[in-house]
C-alpha positions in Angstrom: 49.4 35.0 -40.0 46.2 37.1 -40.0 45.0 35.4 -43.2 45.6 32.0 -41.5 43.5 33.0 -38.5 40.7 34.1 -40.8 40.8 30.8 -42.6 40.7 29.0 -39.2 37.7 31.0 -38.2 35.8 30.2 -41.5 36.6 26.5 -41.3 35.6 26.3 -37.6 32.3 28.0 -38.3 31.5 25.5 -41.0 32.3 22.5 -38.9 30.4 23.8 -35.9 27.2 24.4 -38.0 27.3 20.9 -39.6 28.2 18.8 -36.6 25.3 16.6 -35.4 26.2 15.4 -31.9 27.5 16.8 -28.7 30.5 14.5 -28.9 31.4 15.9 -32.3 31.0 19.5 -31.0 33.3 18.7 -28.1 35.9 17.4 -30.4 35.7 20.6 -32.4 36.1 22.6 -29.2 39.3 20.7 -28.3 40.5 20.9 -31.9 40.4 24.7 -32.2 40.5 26.0 -28.6 42.7 23.4 -26.9 46.2 23.9 -25.8 47.5 22.4 -29.0 45.0 24.1 -31.3 45.9 26.4 -34.2 44.8 29.6 -32.4 47.1 28.7 -29.4 49.9 28.0 -31.9 49.3 31.3 -33.6 49.5 33.2 -30.3 52.8 31.4 -29.4 54.3 32.6 -32.7 53.6 36.3 -31.8 56.9 36.5 -30.0 58.6 36.7 -33.3 56.5 39.8 -34.5 57.2 43.5 -34.2 55.5 45.3 -31.2 53.0 47.0 -33.5 52.1 43.7 -35.2 51.7 41.9 -31.8 48.9 44.2 -30.8 47.0 43.7 -34.0 47.7 39.9 -33.9 46.5 39.6 -30.3 43.3 41.5 -31.1 42.4 39.3 -34.1 43.3 36.1 -32.2 41.0 37.0 -29.3 38.2 37.9 -31.7 38.5 34.5 -33.5 38.7 32.6 -30.2 35.7 34.5 -28.8 33.7 34.0 -32.0 34.4 30.2 -32.1 33.4 30.0 -28.4 30.1 31.7 -28.9 29.3 29.5 -31.9 30.1 26.4 -30.0 27.8 27.5 -27.0 24.9 28.3 -29.4 25.3 25.0 -31.2 25.5 23.1 -27.9 22.1 24.6 -26.9 20.6 23.6 -30.2 21.9 20.0 -30.0 20.8 19.6 -26.3 17.3 20.7 -27.3 17.2 18.2 -30.2 18.5 15.4 -27.9 15.9 16.2 -25.2 13.0 16.2 -27.7 14.3 12.9 -29.1 14.5 11.4 -25.6 11.0 12.6 -24.8 9.6 11.0 -27.9 11.4 7.7 -27.3 10.4 7.5 -23.6 6.8 8.6 -24.0 4.3 6.5 -21.9 1.4 4.9 -23.6 -1.2 5.1 -20.8 -3.4 2.6 -22.7 -0.9 -0.2 -22.1 -1.5 -2.5 -19.1 0.6 -1.7 -16.0 3.3 -3.9 -14.7 2.4 -6.2 -11.7 4.2 -4.9 -8.6 5.6 -7.6 -6.4 4.6 -7.1 -2.7 6.2 -8.7 0.3 4.5 -11.0 2.7 4.6 -11.5 6.4 7.0 -14.0 7.9 5.4 -17.3 9.0 6.5 -16.7 12.6 4.8 -13.3 12.5 1.7 -14.9 11.1 1.6 -17.4 14.0 2.4 -14.8 16.6 -0.4 -12.5 15.4 -2.8 -15.4 15.2 -2.1 -16.3 18.9 -2.4 -12.7 19.9 -5.8 -12.4 18.2 -7.0 -15.5 20.0 -6.1 -14.2 23.5 -7.1 -10.6 22.9 -10.5 -11.9 22.1 -10.6 -13.5 25.5 -9.6 -10.2 27.3 -5.9 -10.8 27.6 -3.3 -8.0 27.4 0.0 -8.2 25.5 3.0 -7.5 27.8 6.6 -7.0 26.8 10.0 -6.9 28.5 13.7 -6.6 27.9 15.6 -9.3 26.0 18.7 -8.6 28.1 17.5 -9.7 31.6 18.8 -10.0 35.1 19.5 -13.3 36.7 17.0 -12.4 39.4 14.1 -12.0 37.0 15.0 -14.8 34.6 15.7 -17.4 37.3 15.5 -16.5 41.0 11.9 -15.0 41.0 10.8 -18.0 39.0 11.8 -20.4 41.8 15.2 -21.3 40.3 17.9 -20.0 42.8 21.6 -20.2 42.1 22.8 -23.8 42.2 19.3 -25.2 41.4 19.4 -28.3 39.2 16.8 -26.8 36.9 19.4 -24.4 35.6 21.0 -27.3 33.9 17.9 -27.8 31.8 18.8 -24.6 29.9 22.2 -23.6 28.5 22.0 -19.8 28.9 23.9 -17.0 27.2 25.5 -15.0 30.0 26.7 -11.4 29.5 28.0 -11.1 33.1 27.4 -12.9 36.3 24.1 -11.1 36.8 23.1 -10.3 33.2 22.0 -12.7 30.4 19.9 -13.0 27.3 16.6 -14.2 28.6 16.0 -18.0 28.1 12.2 -17.6 28.2 9.7 -14.8 28.3 8.7 -15.8 31.8 10.7 -12.8 33.3 8.0 -10.6 31.7 5.5 -12.4 33.9 7.6 -11.8 37.0 7.9 -8.1 36.2 4.2 -7.8 35.7 3.4 -9.4 39.1 5.9 -7.2 40.9 4.5 -4.1 39.2 1.0 -5.0 40.1 1.0 -3.4 43.6 -2.8 -3.3 43.9 -2.9 -7.0 43.3 -5.6 -6.7 40.5 -6.3 -9.8 38.4 -3.7 -10.4 35.7 -4.4 -11.8 32.2 -1.5 -11.4 29.9 0.4 -13.1 27.1 4.1 -12.4 26.5 5.3 -12.9 23.0 9.0 -12.3 22.1 12.5 -13.6 21.3 14.4 -15.9 23.6 17.9 -17.3 23.5 19.6 -20.6 24.4 22.7 -22.3 23.4 21.1 -24.9 21.2 21.2 -25.6 17.5 19.8 -28.6 15.5 17.0 -29.3 13.1 14.3 -28.7 15.7 16.1 -26.1 18.0 17.7 -22.8 17.4 19.9 -20.5 19.6 17.2 -17.8 19.0 13.6 -18.7 19.0 10.1 -17.1 19.6 7.9 -17.9 22.5 4.4 -16.9 23.6 3.8 -17.3 27.3 0.6 -16.7 29.2 -0.1 -15.8 32.8 -3.4 -15.6 34.7 -3.5 -14.5 38.4 -6.7 -14.2 40.4 -8.7 -15.8 43.1 -10.2 -19.3 42.6 -8.1 -20.1 39.5 -8.0 -23.9 38.8 -6.5 -26.5 36.5 -9.9 -26.6 34.8 -9.4 -22.9 33.7 -6.0 -23.8 32.3 -7.2 -26.8 30.4 -10.2 -24.9 28.9 -7.9 -22.1 27.8 -5.4 -24.5 26.2 -8.2 -26.4 24.4 -9.6 -23.2 23.0 -6.2 -21.9 21.8 -5.1 -25.2 20.2 -8.4 -25.9 18.4 -8.3 -22.3 17.0 -4.8 -23.0 15.8 -5.1 -26.5 14.5 -8.8 -27.1 13.9 -11.8 -28.0 16.0 -11.2 -31.7 15.6 -8.0 -31.6 17.6 -8.0 -33.1 21.1 -5.5 -32.4 23.9 -4.2 -34.3 26.8 -2.1 -33.3 29.9 0.7 -35.4 31.2 2.4 -34.8 34.6 5.7 -33.1 34.3 8.1 -30.8 36.2 8.8 -27.1 35.9 10.1 -25.0 38.8 7.8 -22.1 37.9 4.7 -24.2 38.2 3.3 -26.8 40.6 1.6 -29.0 39.6 3.1 -29.0 36.1 2.1 -30.7 32.9 3.2 -31.4 29.3 0.4 -30.8 26.7 0.0 -33.1 23.7 -2.3 -32.5 20.8 -3.8 -35.2 18.6 -1.8 -35.7 15.4 -3.3 -33.7 12.6 -1.6 -35.9 10.0 -3.2 -39.3 11.0 -6.1 -38.1 13.2 -4.7 -39.9 16.2 -4.3 -43.3 14.5 -0.5 -43.3 14.5 2.0 -42.3 11.8 5.7 -41.3 11.3 5.0 -37.8 12.4 3.7 -38.7 15.8 6.0 -41.8 16.0 3.0 -44.1 16.1 1.5 -42.6 19.3 -1.2 -40.5 17.7 -0.1 -37.5 19.9 2.4 -34.7 19.4 3.9 -32.7 22.3 3.2 -29.0 21.9 3.9 -27.0 25.1 4.4 -27.0 28.9 2.1 -25.5 31.5 0.9 -25.6 35.1 -0.4 -23.8 38.1 1.9 -20.9 39.3 4.1 -22.2 42.1 3.2 -20.8 45.5 6.9 -19.8 46.0 6.7 -17.7 42.9 3.5 -16.0 44.0 5.0 -15.2 47.4 8.3 -13.8 46.0 6.3 -11.6 43.6 4.2 -10.2 46.4 1.1 -12.4 46.4 -0.4 -14.3 49.2 -0.7 -18.0 48.0 -3.5 -18.6 50.3 -5.6 -16.0 48.5 -4.4 -15.9 44.9 -3.8 -18.7 42.4 -2.8 -18.6 38.8 -1.8 -20.7 35.8 0.9 -20.2 33.2 2.0 -21.9 30.0 4.6 -21.2 27.2 4.5 -22.3 23.6 7.3 -22.1 21.0 6.1 -20.2 17.9 8.5 -22.2 15.7 7.0 -25.4 17.1 3.5 -24.3 16.2 4.6 -23.1 12.8 6.4 -26.4 12.0 3.4 -28.5 13.0 0.8 -26.3 11.3 2.7 -25.8 8.0 4.5 -29.2 7.8 8.1 -27.7 8.1 10.7 -30.2 9.1 13.7 -27.9 9.8 13.7 -24.9 12.1 16.5 -23.3 10.1 14.2 -22.5 7.2 12.7 -19.7 9.3 16.0 -17.9 9.4 17.5 -18.4 5.9 15.6 -15.5 4.3 15.0 -17.8 1.2 12.3 -15.9 -0.8 11.0 -19.2 -2.2 10.3 -20.5 1.3 8.7 -17.2 2.5 6.5 -16.8 -0.6 4.6 -19.9 0.4 3.0 -18.0 3.2 1.8 -15.0 1.1 -1.8 -14.5 2.1 -3.9 -13.1 -0.8 -6.9 -12.1 1.4 
């Protein structure tokens, strides 16, 4: 038995020294030190030996086992060092090679339009105002001259959370909040960009959409101020050759109210399929702030006047970029979004 253990030790040493991979080394470890290995078998056979022979046999078995374990650990360190050096050589970086082009993201077209509108109005001294998307019925409707039961509520299909809470159907509540907070009655010049929500869904409407509304409150404000502001904004957005016209309309928040059309950029006002032969494209609604709204928000209508308008960001983007379906803005199609990647 002692001779067999010595032979096992010699054979194991030879195999350990000549193995070339960590996998081979692990196989050798299992072969000699595993539960079914020759050393373990030899130790099981000790039960048949005399007590004096058991002590000697146990000592030799442990020595052989310890020797093989040390050899395996040393060889493992050697093989790991060799593999690491090989890996370093294979993965070395040639700094003279040209680098890979990193793909960068781009701003969403709705973000581009919103920022463009913001820049236009900030240059005119306006301030950006924001408010909550979950609004009260009072701020979204009642303070804007739309009391409960008013027919104008039928013009919008609103997402109600409770009887008094809803997802805002326009950014006009921000204007109401700004007027109420302005206790000193200082002049107001703000724009209110943000998300709005209505129960609507087709090629030109979405249940969620972006709006930018503007509000100016001061003394001696006229429709002329409103028209001049709209003309400047729309020419900045669509080009200096664009013309605008105002058509009488109705909005409970404003009186008088108007729809604003812009001359068709596709045909130059001559008439085409885009403008349905009229030469004009409807772009937004506007008007002078209704005296009832001024009064409910703490202003004396005999002293203060104001104008307001709201424009849909998707509407502007669709006209400016020639997009025929509003759903494209919300599909996250990288092919669509990459078209708006500005390189400047």
